[in-house]
C-alpha positions as CSV (number, residue, x, y, z in Angstrom):
1,X,-14.1,19.1,-4.5
2,X,-13.5,16.8,-7.5
3,X,-16.5,16.6,-9.8
4,X,-14.9,14.2,-12.5
5,X,-11.9,11.7,-13.0
6,X,-10.5,14.1,-15.6
7,X,-8.9,16.4,-13.2
8,X,-7.2,13.9,-11.2
9,X,-4.0,13.2,-12.4
10,X,-2.9,9.7,-14.4
11,X,-0.6,8.4,-11.3
12,X,-3.3,9.2,-8.9
13,X,-5.8,7.3,-10.7
14,X,-3.1,4.3,-10.8
15,X,-2.6,4.8,-6.9
16,X,-6.4,4.1,-6.6
17,X,-6.4,1.2,-8.7
18,X,-3.2,-0.2,-7.2
19,X,-4.9,0.1,-3.9
20,X,-7.6,-2.0,-4.8
21,X,-5.1,-5.1,-5.7
22,X,-4.7,-6.5,-2.2
23,X,-8.4,-6.8,-1.7
24,X,-9.0,-8.5,-5.2
25,X,-5.8,-10.9,-4.6
26,X,-7.3,-11.9,-1.0
27,X,-11.0,-12.2,-2.9
28,X,-9.3,-14.4,-5.8
29,X,-7.3,-16.5,-3.3
30,X,-10.2,-17.1,-0.7
31,X,-12.0,-18.2,-3.8
32,X,-9.4,-20.4,-5.0
33,X,-8.9,-22.1,-1.7
34,X,-12.6,-22.4,-1.3
35,X,-13.4,-24.5,-4.5
36,X,-9.9,-26.2,-4.4
37,X,-10.1,-27.3,-0.8
38,X,-10.7,-31.0,-1.5
39,X,-7.7,-31.0,-3.9
40,X,-5.7,-29.5,-1.2
41,X,-6.7,-32.2,1.3
42,X,-5.9,-35.0,-1.0
43,X,-2.4,-33.5,-1.7
44,X,-1.6,-33.0,1.9
45,X,-2.9,-36.8,2.8
46,X,-2.1,-38.3,-0.3
47,X,-1.3,-41.7,1.3
48,X,-3.7,-41.8,4.3
49,X,-6.8,-39.9,2.8
50,X,-10.0,-41.9,3.6
51,X,-13.3,-40.3,2.8
52,X,-15.0,-42.8,5.2
53,X,-12.6,-42.3,8.1
54,X,-13.8,-39.9,10.9
55,X,-11.0,-40.6,13.0
56,X,-8.2,-37.9,12.8
57,X,-4.8,-38.7,14.1
58,X,-2.4,-36.4,15.9
59,X,-0.3,-36.6,12.6
60,X,-2.8,-35.4,10.4
61,X,-3.7,-32.2,13.0
62,X,-0.3,-31.3,13.0
63,X,-0.1,-31.4,9.1
64,X,-3.2,-29.3,8.9
65,X,-1.8,-27.0,11.4
66,X,1.6,-26.2,9.7
67,X,-0.4,-26.2,6.1
68,X,-2.4,-23.7,7.6
69,X,0.4,-21.4,9.1
70,X,2.1,-21.9,5.6
71,X,-0.9,-20.8,3.8
72,X,-1.5,-17.7,5.9
73,X,2.1,-16.6,5.7
74,X,1.7,-16.6,1.8
75,X,-1.9,-15.3,1.6
76,X,-0.7,-12.3,4.0
77,X,2.5,-11.6,2.0
78,X,1.0,-11.7,-1.5
79,X,-0.6,-8.4,-1.3
80,X,2.3,-6.7,0.4
81,X,4.5,-7.8,-2.8
82,X,2.4,-6.0,-5.1
83,X,2.5,-2.7,-2.8
84,X,6.3,-3.0,-2.7
85,X,6.6,-3.3,-6.3
86,X,4.4,-0.6,-7.2
87,X,6.6,1.8,-4.7
88,X,9.6,0.8,-6.6
89,X,8.0,1.4,-9.9
90,X,7.0,5.0,-9.0
91,X,10.5,5.6,-7.6
92,X,11.9,4.7,-10.7
93,X,9.6,6.3,-12.7
94,X,9.9,9.5,-10.8
95,X,13.7,9.3,-11.3
96,X,15.5,6.6,-13.2
97,X,18.8,6.8,-11.3
98,X,17.0,6.8,-7.9
99,X,18.5,4.1,-5.5
100,X,15.9,2.1,-3.8
101,X,15.7,2.8,0.0
102,X,17.2,0.4,2.5
103,X,13.7,0.0,4.0
104,X,12.0,-1.2,1.0
105,X,15.1,-3.6,0.2
106,X,14.7,-5.0,3.8
107,X,10.8,-5.0,3.0
108,X,11.5,-7.3,0.1
109,X,14.0,-9.6,1.8
110,X,11.1,-9.6,4.6
111,X,8.5,-10.9,2.2
112,X,10.7,-13.3,0.3
113,X,11.6,-15.1,3.5
114,X,7.7,-15.0,4.6
115,X,6.7,-16.7,1.5
116,X,9.5,-19.0,1.3
117,X,9.1,-20.1,4.6
118,X,5.1,-20.5,3.7
119,X,6.0,-22.7,1.0
120,X,8.1,-24.7,3.2
121,X,5.5,-25.0,5.8
122,X,2.8,-25.6,3.3
123,X,4.2,-28.3,1.0
124,X,6.4,-29.7,3.8
125,X,4.0,-30.3,6.6
126,X,3.7,-34.0,6.4
127,X,7.7,-34.5,6.7
128,X,7.9,-31.8,9.7
129,X,4.9,-33.2,11.6
130,X,6.3,-36.9,11.2
131,X,9.7,-35.5,12.2
132,X,8.1,-34.0,15.4
133,X,6.1,-37.2,16.1
134,X,9.5,-39.3,15.6
135,X,11.0,-36.7,18.1
136,X,8.2,-37.1,20.5
137,X,8.6,-41.1,20.3
138,X,12.2,-40.9,21.3
139,X,11.6,-38.5,24.2
140,X,9.1,-40.7,25.4
141,X,11.5,-44.0,25.3
């Protein structure tokens, strides 16, 4: 049993600190979105934002749904990026000529696709929901 942190090797302490990063990222993002919610709503509904209106249209609900899904993809992927970059750093530190394994490369590609899809859904939610409403109108004619 360890009695002090001096007996823990440096890379183990770094691993311990890195393991707390996903929690810290989630807390920071939660605080950011909690206090910045009003700005996000104004950005999403920049043309139709009314403070006194209590009626919510289908277009607004779809826009919110797409934005939430995009935001979830971004928030869930952000801590995993830190973990993958740390893995690559440890592998390169261990052996500078070591080639990154295919599973880590595939994980990076997956994260890039998730984050790009999340950004597209978050910032393009209004256009996407308008497109779906237009298709629904064409189908009902």
